[in-house]
C-alpha positions as CSV (number, residue, x, y, z in Angstrom):
1,M,2.0,-18.3,2.2
2,V,3.4,-17.5,-1.2
3,K,3.7,-13.9,-2.4
4,A,4.2,-12.9,-6.0
5,G,6.2,-9.9,-6.8
6,H,9.4,-8.5,-8.3
7,P,12.6,-10.0,-7.0
8,Y,14.3,-7.0,-8.4
9,I,13.3,-3.7,-10.0
10,P,15.6,-2.5,-12.8
11,V,15.9,1.3,-12.7
12,D,17.6,3.6,-15.1
13,D,20.3,5.7,-13.4
14,Q,19.3,8.6,-15.6
15,S,15.9,8.7,-14.0
16,S,15.0,11.9,-12.1
17,P,16.1,12.0,-8.5
18,Q,12.5,12.2,-7.3
19,R,11.6,9.1,-9.3
20,L,14.4,7.1,-7.8
21,V,13.3,8.2,-4.3
22,D,9.6,7.2,-5.1
23,I,10.7,3.8,-6.4
24,S,12.8,3.1,-3.3
25,Q,10.1,4.1,-0.9
26,R,7.2,2.4,-2.7
27,S,9.1,-0.9,-3.3
28,G,10.2,-1.4,0.3
29,A,13.5,-2.6,-1.0
30,E,16.1,-3.2,1.6
31,F,19.1,-2.6,-0.6
32,C,20.1,-1.3,-4.0
33,L,22.8,-2.6,-6.3
34,A,24.2,0.5,-8.0
35,L,26.3,-0.2,-11.1
36,A,26.6,3.6,-11.6
37,N,26.5,6.7,-9.5
38,L,23.0,7.7,-8.6
39,P,21.9,11.3,-8.8
40,V,20.4,11.2,-5.3
41,D,21.1,9.7,-1.8
42,L,18.6,7.0,-1.1
43,E,18.0,7.2,2.7
44,D,17.0,4.1,4.6
45,I,18.3,1.7,2.0
46,N,21.6,-0.1,1.9
47,L,23.6,0.9,-1.2
48,V,25.9,-1.7,-2.7
49,K,28.2,0.0,-5.2
50,D,30.0,-1.3,-8.3
51,E,33.3,-2.1,-6.6
52,K,31.7,-4.0,-3.8
53,I,29.5,-6.0,-6.3
54,K,32.7,-7.0,-8.2
55,K,34.4,-8.1,-4.9
56,I,31.3,-10.2,-3.9
57,F,31.2,-12.0,-7.3
58,A,35.0,-12.6,-7.4
59,T,35.0,-14.0,-3.8
60,A,31.9,-16.2,-4.5
61,H,33.5,-17.6,-7.7
62,Q,36.8,-18.3,-5.9
63,N,35.1,-20.1,-3.0
64,A,32.5,-22.0,-5.0
65,D,32.4,-25.7,-5.0
66,K,33.4,-26.6,-8.6
67,R,31.5,-29.9,-8.4
68,I,28.1,-28.0,-8.6
69,F,28.9,-26.4,-12.0
70,T,28.0,-28.1,-15.3
71,Q,30.8,-29.2,-17.5
72,E,31.0,-29.1,-21.3
73,T,30.4,-32.8,-21.4
74,D,27.4,-32.8,-19.1
75,I,23.9,-33.5,-20.5
76,F,21.0,-31.9,-18.8
77,Y,17.4,-31.0,-19.7
78,P,15.9,-27.7,-18.5
79,N,12.3,-28.0,-17.3
80,Y,9.8,-25.2,-17.7
81,F,6.6,-25.2,-15.8
82,I,3.8,-22.9,-16.9
83,H,0.9,-22.3,-14.6
């Protein structure tokens, strides 16, 4: 089965607390990447804050296999499929 949906939902941190709660409840999201302090505590959702996000990306970059990255001299052709 294939389901279509939003892999992420961008939300303005200046939104009202009630709107943030409604979005988190209706979306069924399991976690929230918070790049700023939110004006409300989102219960039943894992909150990943700015410093943790930076650590995740720094660690991933350090441990990444450099052979999988494209180099300046690589030639590649992006493919776009429209259905």
